[in-house]
C-alpha positions in Angstrom: 39.4 -2.6 15.1 38.3 -4.7 17.5 35.8 -7.3 17.0 34.9 -9.3 20.1 32.0 -12.0 19.5 30.4 -11.9 23.0 29.6 -9.6 24.2 30.0 -6.9 21.3 30.3 -3.4 21.6 28.6 0.0 21.0 29.0 3.8 20.3 32.6 5.2 20.3 33.6 8.1 21.9 35.8 10.7 19.7 39.0 9.7 18.6 40.3 6.6 19.7 39.0 7.0 23.7 36.7 4.5 25.5 33.9 2.5 23.7 30.5 2.3 26.0 28.4 -1.0 25.9 25.1 -0.6 25.6 23.7 -4.1 24.6 24.9 -7.7 25.0 25.5 -9.5 22.1 25.2 -12.9 21.2 26.2 -14.6 18.0 23.8 -17.8 18.5 24.3 -19.3 14.8 26.8 -19.0 11.6 27.8 -21.0 8.7 29.9 -23.6 10.9 27.4 -24.5 13.3 24.4 -24.9 10.6 26.6 -27.0 8.2 25.8 -23.9 5.5 27.7 -22.6 2.6 25.2 -19.6 2.9 23.0 -17.9 5.0 20.1 -15.9 2.8 18.0 -14.6 5.9 16.8 -14.6 9.2 13.6 -14.0 10.7 13.2 -12.8 14.3 10.0 -13.3 16.3 8.3 -10.1 18.0 8.2 -11.9 21.4 12.0 -12.7 21.1 12.3 -16.2 21.6 12.3 -17.7 18.1 14.4 -17.5 15.6 13.8 -19.0 12.0 16.8 -18.8 8.8 17.3 -20.6 5.9 20.3 -20.9 3.5 22.2 -23.4 1.3 23.8 -26.5 2.8 27.1 -27.2 2.4 27.0 -30.9 2.2 24.1 -31.0 -0.6 24.1 -27.2 -2.2 20.2 -27.2 -1.5 18.1 -25.0 0.2 17.7 -25.7 3.8 15.9 -24.3 6.9 16.3 -24.1 10.6 14.4 -23.1 13.6 16.0 -22.5 16.9 15.6 -20.0 20.2 17.4 -16.5 20.1 19.8 -18.8 23.0 20.9 -21.0 20.2 19.6 -23.5 21.6 16.8 -26.2 20.7 18.0 -25.9 17.0 15.6 -27.9 14.5 16.5 -28.5 10.9 12.9 -28.5 9.0 12.4 -30.8 5.9 11.5 -28.8 3.0 9.4 -30.7 -0.1 11.3 -30.5 -3.2 8.8 -28.2 -5.1 10.1 -25.2 -2.6 13.5 -25.0 -3.9 14.1 -21.5 -3.6 13.0 -18.4 -1.4 12.3 -15.2 -2.2 10.7 -13.8 0.7 9.3 -15.2 4.4 7.3 -13.6 7.1 6.3 -15.0 10.5 3.7 -14.5 13.4 4.6 -13.2 16.5 6.1 -16.5 18.2 7.7 -18.0 15.2 5.2 -21.0 15.3 4.1 -20.3 11.9 5.6 -19.1 8.6 5.1 -18.0 5.6 7.5 -18.3 2.3 7.4 -17.1 -0.8 8.4 -19.4 -3.7 11.5 -17.9 -5.7 10.7 -18.3 -8.8 6.5 -18.3 -8.6 3.6 -17.1 -6.9 3.3 -19.9 -4.6 3.1 -19.1 -0.9 4.0 -22.3 1.3 3.0 -22.3 5.2 5.5 -23.8 8.1 3.3 -25.3 10.9 4.4 -28.1 13.6 7.5 -28.4 11.4 5.9 -29.1 8.3 6.3 -27.2 5.4 3.5 -27.2 2.5 1.9 -25.0 -0.3 -1.3 -23.1 0.8 -1.8 -21.0 -2.1 -0.7 -20.1 -5.9 -1.8 -16.7 -7.6 -1.4 -18.8 -10.9 -4.9 -20.2 -10.6 -6.4 -16.6 -10.3 -5.5 -14.5 -12.9 -6.7 -11.1 -11.0 -3.3 -11.6 -9.2 -0.4 -10.9 -11.3 2.6 -11.4 -8.8 3.0 -11.4 -5.1 5.6 -9.4 -3.5 5.9 -8.2 0.3 4.3 -11.0 2.1 3.7 -10.1 5.8 1.8 -12.4 8.1 -0.8 -11.1 11.3 0.9 -11.6 15.0 -1.5 -14.2 15.7 -0.6 -16.2 11.4 -4.4 -16.4 10.7 -3.4 -14.0 7.6 -0.9 -13.4 5.2 -0.6 -9.7 3.4 1.0 -9.1 -0.2 1.1 -6.4 -3.0 0.3 -7.5 -6.1 2.9 -5.4 -7.9 2.3 -1.9 -8.2 -1.5 -2.1 -8.2 -3.3 -3.6 -5.3 -2.7 -5.3 -1.8 -4.4 -8.4 -1.1 -4.6 -11.4 1.8 -4.8 -14.9 2.0 -6.3 -17.0 4.9 -3.7 -19.7 6.8 -5.9 -22.2 5.3 -5.3 -21.4 1.5 -8.4 -20.6 -0.5 -9.6 -17.6 -2.5 -7.6 -14.5 -2.1 -9.0 -11.4 -0.3 -8.6 -8.0 -2.1 -8.3 -5.3 0.6 -7.8 -2.3 -2.1 -6.5 -0.9 -5.2 -4.9 2.5 -6.3 -8.2 3.7 -7.7 -9.7 3.4 -4.8 -7.2 6.0 -3.1 -7.9 9.4 -3.2 -4.6 11.8 -3.1 -3.7 15.3 -4.0 -3.1 16.0 -8.0 -5.3 13.0 -9.5 -5.8 9.6 -9.6 -3.3 7.9 -7.6 -0.6 5.2 -9.4 1.3 2.4 -8.4 1.4 1.4 -4.9 5.2 1.1 -3.6 6.1 -0.1 -0.2 3.6 -1.2 2.4 3.2 -2.3 6.2 0.5 -4.0 7.9 -0.5 -3.7 12.2 -0.2 -6.5 14.2 -3.8 -7.5 13.4 -3.8 -6.3 10.3 -6.7 -3.6 10.6 -4.1 -0.3 9.5 -2.0 -0.6 6.9 0.5 1.9 5.9 1.5 2.4 2.5 3.2 4.9 -0.3 1.6 5.5 -3.6 4.5 6.5 -5.6 3.1 8.8 -8.5 -0.5 10.3 -10.0 -2.1 10.8 -13.1 -3.4 15.0 -13.6 -6.3 16.0 -15.2 -4.6 16.2 -18.6 -4.0 12.4 -18.1 0.1 13.3 -17.5 1.8 10.8 -15.2 3.4 12.6 -12.2 6.2 10.4 -9.8 5.3 12.0 -6.1 5.8 9.9 -3.4 3.7 10.2 -0.6 2.6 8.1 2.7 -0.8 7.0 3.1 -2.7 4.8 5.9 -5.8 2.6 5.6 -7.6 2.0 8.9 -10.6 -0.4 8.6 -11.7 0.8 4.8 -10.9 4.4 5.2 -8.0 6.4 3.6 -6.0 9.1 4.6 -2.9 10.8 3.0 -0.4 12.0 5.7 2.1 13.8 3.7 2.1 16.0 0.9 5.2 17.7 0.2 6.2 20.2 -2.1 8.1 18.4 -4.3 8.8 14.8 -4.7 11.2 13.4 -2.1 11.5 9.4 -2.7 10.0 7.3 0.2 12.5 4.6 0.6 12.0 2.8 3.5 8.7 2.5 5.4 7.6 0.7 9.0 4.5 0.4 11.3 4.6 0.0 14.8 2.3 -3.2 15.8 -0.4 -1.3 17.4 -0.8 0.5 14.0 -0.5 4.0 15.4 2.9 5.2 14.6 4.6 5.2 11.0 8.2 5.8 10.2 9.6 6.3 7.3 12.8 7.7 5.1 12.5 10.9 2.6 15.4 11.2 0.2 15.1 14.5 -0.5 16.4 17.5 -0.1 18.3 16.2 2.6 17.8 12.5 3.4 15.8 12.4 6.8 13.9 10.0 9.2 10.5 10.6 9.6 7.8 9.6 12.4 4.2 10.6 12.2 1.1 9.0 13.9 -1.4 7.6 11.8 -4.2 10.1 12.3 -1.7 12.2 11.0 -0.1 13.9 14.3 3.0 14.4 15.7 5.0 14.1 12.0 8.7 14.6 13.6 11.8 14.7 11.4 14.1 12.6 13.8 17.5 12.1 11.7 19.4 13.0 9.2 20.5 9.7 7.4 23.2 8.5 5.0 22.5 5.5 3.7 19.7 3.5 5.5 19.3 -0.1 5.2 16.0 -2.1 6.9 13.9 0.2 10.2 11.7 -1.3 12.1 9.5 -0.2 14.9 8.2 -2.1 18.4 4.8 -2.4 19.1 3.8 0.8 20.5 6.2 2.9 18.6 8.0 4.0 21.0 11.5 2.7 19.6 12.9 2.8 16.1 16.0 0.2 15.3 17.7 0.9 11.7 20.9 0.5 9.5 22.5 3.5 8.5 25.8 3.6 7.2 26.7 7.2 9.1 26.1 5.2 12.2 25.7 1.5 12.4 23.2 0.0 14.3 21.1 3.1 15.7 18.2 2.9 18.2 15.8 6.3 18.0 13.5 7.0 20.5 10.4 8.4 18.2 9.3 11.1 20.4 13.0 12.7 19.5 14.1 12.5 23.1 17.4 9.7 22.6 19.0 8.1 20.1 22.1 5.7 20.4 24.5 3.8 18.7 24.0 0.3 19.6 27.5 -0.6 17.3 28.9 2.0 15.5 29.7 2.1 11.3 31.8 0.1 9.8 35.1 2.0 9.8 38.9 1.8 10.9 37.8 4.0 14.0 35.3 1.8 15.3 34.4 -1.7 16.2 33.8 -3.6 12.9 30.2 -4.3 13.1 27.0 -3.2 11.4 23.7 -4.3 10.9 22.5 -4.4 7.0 20.4 -7.3 6.7 17.8 -9.1 8.0 17.5 -6.5 11.1 14.6 -6.4 13.3 13.1 -5.4 16.7 10.7 -7.1 19.5 7.4 -5.7 20.6 9.0 -4.6 23.5 12.2 -2.9 22.1 14.5 -5.1 24.8 16.2 -6.8 22.4 17.4 -6.5 18.4 18.5 -9.3 15.8 20.3 -8.9 12.6 22.8 -10.6 10.3 26.5 -9.7 10.1 28.4 -11.8 7.7 28.3 -15.5 8.1 26.7 -14.8 12.1 23.3 -14.2 13.3 23.2 -12.4 16.7 20.7 -11.3 19.5 21.4 -8.1 21.3 19.9 -7.8 24.4 19.4 -4.1 25.5 19.7 -2.2 28.6 20.8 -5.6 30.9 22.3 -4.5 33.9 25.8 -6.1 33.1 26.1 -4.4 29.5 28.1 -0.9 30.7 29.3 -1.6 34.2 30.4 -5.7 33.6 31.5 -5.5 29.9 34.7 -5.2 27.9 36.2 -1.6 27.7 38.7 -0.5 24.6 40.8 2.1 26.3 43.3 3.0 23.4 43.8 2.1 19.9 47.1 3.0 18.0 48.3 2.4 14.5 52.4 2.4 14.5 53.4 3.9 12.5 50.5 5.9 12.0 48.9 5.1 8.2 49.8 8.0 5.8 50.3 6.5 2.6 49.9 3.3 1.1 53.5 2.9 0.8 53.8 2.9 4.5 50.9 0.3 4.8 52.9 -1.9 2.7 55.5 -1.9 4.8 53.5 -3.1 7.5 51.9 -1.3 10.5 50.8 -2.9 13.7 47.6 -2.5 15.6 48.0 -1.8 19.6 44.9 -1.9 21.6 44.6 -1.6 25.5 41.7 -3.6 26.5 40.1 -4.5 30.3 37.5 -6.6 31.3 35.9 -7.1 34.4 34.6 -10.6 33.9 37.9 -11.8 32.8 39.9 -11.6 29.2 38.3 -14.9 28.4 34.6 -12.9 27.4 37.0 -11.5 24.6 36.8 -14.2 22.0 39.4 -12.8 19.3 40.3 -9.2 17.8 41.0 -8.4 14.4 42.0 -5.4 11.9 39.7 -4.5 9.3 39.5 -1.4 6.6 43.0 -0.2 7.4 43.2 1.7 4.0 40.6 3.3 1.7 38.0 1.5 3.1 39.2 -1.5 2.1 39.5 -4.7 4.4 43.3 -6.0 4.5 44.9 -9.4 6.0 45.3 -9.5 9.2 47.1 -11.4 12.1 44.7 -12.4 15.0 45.5 -12.9 18.3 
């Protein structure tokens, strides 16, 4: 019910008691500051210093691109070539100095470096590449990897030129028969390790079976990491920067978040999940940040020792903030980034003032309590008791959200 913008809050206790602050959050950009009509995406550098974001300009209605620091400073508008009139996907290197863009309506790759954007590759010139998706850059920015939909993994050098095929589906040995349909894939920081899913196989009778499993390729060798008794769809996948830890979700028989080492060791079911958005591991695979409809923003230690709600789910008992878009964690695991509605946010975890010196919501009451839709129409007052060691000026605004049947209703803000 309470939405203080800076800092924002985290994990609620039961009922309407106190809220604990695990991190300090800052809104570093929004539609107004960028003169945007819509933010399409925000990419956060692994070193936690730069943000690259793009959207539709309010003034011209055309694609616009900005870079800035994670403090919301050093903002630069990047000129775009006329041919890049839409972006389908984007990826960047570790410090955000090199960014690759996939054109929205063609299979052309563009590169941004030194505030210039130019085309480096177009699959139209290579018949063996029928499409491009899931682009991913190495942290040094020298290579960009991509999937040729369902069939193979490729890479292109930063300078362009002919693409290099890393492997194709039929090269991957798997249980049951001949591998078919490469699904998700993720690369390590140096590109030497690739985690991926194979989503089916052809048996000896040439019958196709849908069965998602997780695999890893390291310097040319393949290893099948999962072999479930039944198909349980693998819907999300992440690989740590050092290539040692893989995280994935499995949808059946019960939706779970799993981690496994690239060598097949320490296969753990971390948590039961509801509806998961993006997931992201830090460099050494010790921390996993993801969005879950049941928890909101969730940080999990991958050894299973602890999980904390960095901000709660979107409901009437919690602060109205969640992170289903543009979600990322830094290599050190000490900072997160995400989009929420019309803003771009950075959260710094474990800061000294994150708990002791942050605002506290002591009590929330609905007067009268919401017991029916008829009472809601008559009007309900939301009363909250808030204290702030730094002074109430840190709380920019409060607002009511989702008061009835999960729908956001109009509210007076103070």
